[in-house]
C-alpha positions, -999 to 999 in steps of 0.1 A, spaced: -245 -372 464 -228 -351 437 -197 -325 440 -196 -294 423 -161 -286 413 -155 -267 382 -121 -247 380 -122 -216 363 -90 -216 339 -86 -225 305 -78 -263 305 -98 -288 291 -126 -302 317 -142 -337 318 -166 -355 339 -152 -380 363 -170 -405 383 -150 -400 418 -168 -422 438 -197 -446 438 -228 -421 435 -202 -391 431 -192 -372 403 -170 -339 395 -159 -317 367 -120 -319 368 -94 -302 349 -73 -322 324 -38 -319 316 -28 -297 287 -41 -311 257 -13 -321 230 -11 -307 197 -31 -325 170 -8 -338 145 -15 -344 107 -32 -377 117 -52 -363 146 -78 -336 154 -88 -314 183 -125 -311 191 -143 -285 208 -176 -303 220 -210 -290 215 -230 -318 229 -225 -351 246 -257 -374 260 -259 -397 291 -264 -435 281 -289 -443 309 -281 -479 310 -243 -484 313 -234 -449 325 -257 -454 355 -241 -485 363 -206 -468 361 -218 -438 382 -232 -463 407 -199 -485 408 -218 -517 396 -195 -527 370 -185 -565 378 -147 -570 383 -149 -596 356 -163 -570 330 -136 -543 338 -118 -549 305 -144 -556 284 -165 -525 295 -137 -500 288 -150 -473 268 -126 -461 236 -112 -431 253 -119 -440 290 -95 -426 316 -88 -439 351 -102 -476 361 -134 -491 374 -150 -486 397 -133 -450 402 -120 -422 397 -130 -428 362 -136 -408 330 -165 -426 311 -189 -423 281 -194 -424 244 -214 -400 228 -198 -367 218 -204 -341 192 -184 -312 182 -166 -290 160 -129 -298 149 -108 -269 158 -76 -279 145 -54 -310 132 -62 -329 98 -68 -300 71 -100 -316 56 -119 -319 90 -112 -285 103 -144 -269 108 -164 -301 105 -190 -310 127 -183 -349 141 -194 -377 162 -168 -392 187 -169 -422 211 -155 -399 239 -165 -393 274 -179 -360 287 -152 -335 280 -153 -299 264 -119 -301 245 -101 -334 236 -74 -346 210 -80 -379 192 -69 -398 161 -89 -385 131 -100 -416 123 -122 -417 156 -142 -391 144 -171 -393 120 -184 -360 101 -220 -355 105 -240 -356 69 -260 -325 64 -293 -337 72 -280 -349 108 -279 -317 133 -254 -318 162 -281 -319 189 -296 -351 172 -261 -366 166 -257 -376 203 -279 -404 196 -253 -423 174 -238 -448 197 -274 -458 209 -284 -459 172 -250 -483 165 -263 -504 193 -297 -509 178 -281 -515 141 -259 -545 159 -290 -561 176 -310 -562 143 -281 -578 127 -281 -601 158 -317 -605 159 -321 -610 119 -360 -599 115 -375 -609 83 -400 -593 59 -434 -595 73 -423 -605 109 -442 -594 141 -418 -579 164 -421 -570 200 -396 -544 217 -400 -545 254 -385 -512 270 -392 -476 255 -356 -467 263 -334 -449 239 -320 -483 224 -356 -497 227 -373 -468 206 -343 -470 182 -346 -509 174 -383 -504 170 -380 -475 144 -356 -495 124 -376 -526 127 -407 -507 111 -389 -499 80 -388 -533 71 -418 -543 48 -449 -560 61 -436 -560 99 -456 -551 127 -438 -537 156 -452 -535 193 -432 -511 219 -440 -526 250 -436 -501 279 -459 -490 308 -453 -453 302 -478 -436 279 -452 -407 271 -427 -435 256 -455 -455 239 -466 -422 221 -430 -415 210 -430 -451 193 -462 -443 178 -447 -412 160 -417 -437 148 -442 -459 133 -444 -486 161 -477 -495 180 -474 -488 217 -485 -514 243 -488 -517 278 -470 -549 291 -506 -565 301 -521 -557 265 -489 -565 241 -498 -593 215 -479 -623 220 -468 -651 195 -438 -626 181 -413 -638 155 -389 -617 172 -388 -601 208 -361 -576 218 -359 -568 254 -344 -535 263 -358 -521 296 -333 -532 319 -356 -547 342 -364 -582 353 -402 -578 349 -393 -566 316 -376 -598 306 -404 -618 320 -427 -601 296 -406 -605 266 -406 -642 271 -442 -645 276 -448 -623 244 -421 -647 223 -440 -675 196 -429 -708 190 -393 -713 185 -389 -674 182 -358 -654 198 -359 -633 228 -328 -609 222 -314 -594 254 -299 -559 249 -302 -550 289 -268 -552 310 -275 -556 348 -240 -551 359 -234 -568 391 -273 -574 396 -291 -610 396 -318 -611 373 -344 -642 377 -352 -656 344 -385 -675 342 -376 -707 324 -406 -727 337 -440 -728 321 -439 -729 284 -403 -715 279 -391 -753 268 -422 -763 249 -422 -733 229 -385 -742 224 -375 -704 226 -340 -689 223 -325 -665 248 -297 -647 229 -276 -616 240 -267 -589 220 -239 -566 228 -225 -535 206 -189 -542 216 -185 -569 190 -200 -565 156 -225 -591 148 -211 -622 134 -235 -619 103 -217 -588 96 -183 -590 110 -162 -602 81 -172 -573 60 -184 -545 86 -155 -531 107 -164 -508 137 -159 -476 119 -182 -486 91 -210 -496 115 -206 -463 134 -208 -443 100 -241 -457 90 -255 -452 126 -248 -415 122 -261 -418 84 -293 -432 96 -300 -402 121 -313 -382 92 -348 -382 101 -365 -355 124 -386 -380 141 -356 -391 163 -355 -356 179 -384 -367 201 -359 -393 220 -341 -360 234 -362 -355 264 -337 -337 287 -310 -313 283 -287 -297 310 -256 -277 311 -220 -295 313 -214 -277 345 -242 -294 361 -235 -327 350 -225 -341 387 -258 -331 399 -275 -343 368 -261 -378 369 -272 -380 408 -305 -369 398 -311 -392 370 -299 -420 390 -325 -411 419 -354 -398 400 -351 -411 363 -391 -401 357 -396 -404 320 -364 -395 305 -353 -412 273 -321 -395 263 -306 -368 284 -285 -344 262 -255 -322 278 -248 -286 263 -215 -272 262 -206 -237 265 -201 -219 233 -167 -205 236 
């Protein structure tokens, strides 16, 4: 159940998880005036991260992960009340002169206006519109995943799960010379999106095996079983899904050992060890934003609603997720 609570004043407003399964729009304290090394951003769009935000909304963050799961500008604490999210695009209204008027991406929760350090925002390149730039946090996850998975020229790659991260991983992998990329998902609409991004759509039953790399991003135990089944001899299954407090059975019987498979995790909070010495978080995020200079990624935005409706939207996405890939939140033009 969601609360509707949107005070009609001129203060900044943000979406808060007020209790497991409940959310509200709350007025924020008066924003500070941005100094010369800060900016005030007026939000245009944000996006709901279907994996981690659903777990946060449901109160399913394990206590052991409270510190590691904190978003960069999170307020409050798990399980609730907490202000959480990390995909905001807006216009700089005030602050550092060279950024005023620029459209920027920021790893900020759902909020209509906010003040952050100037180095926390990434100006959008000319070819990346604001509405598409909400994919930047998920693109950063996909970049880090491919650094961890280290696919090579000519590899057969399977991506299991056609959510935002899975589709972005598939799209990036198709750009390596000679690769064949299968996007494995039971939803024909998601397989069609994959085809437009250059990957081959496949159902879980029809997906080819013997993959050199399998990326699992379905968030489901049956997806992980499919991923392990599609892995070739001595290949890696890269696990991107996070299950919160849930327990997921891992099929380590059968041919898992005889095929000498590696089951590895990837998480965006830390830069991949393969790049960590040369790629700080800011450089990686800037790359993710720049990679969105492709209109094909617009197909990943499959839903949109107003900021004022976000409490009800979050509840609906949890209860009837349907075929939504990325849900975008639209802010008033004021």
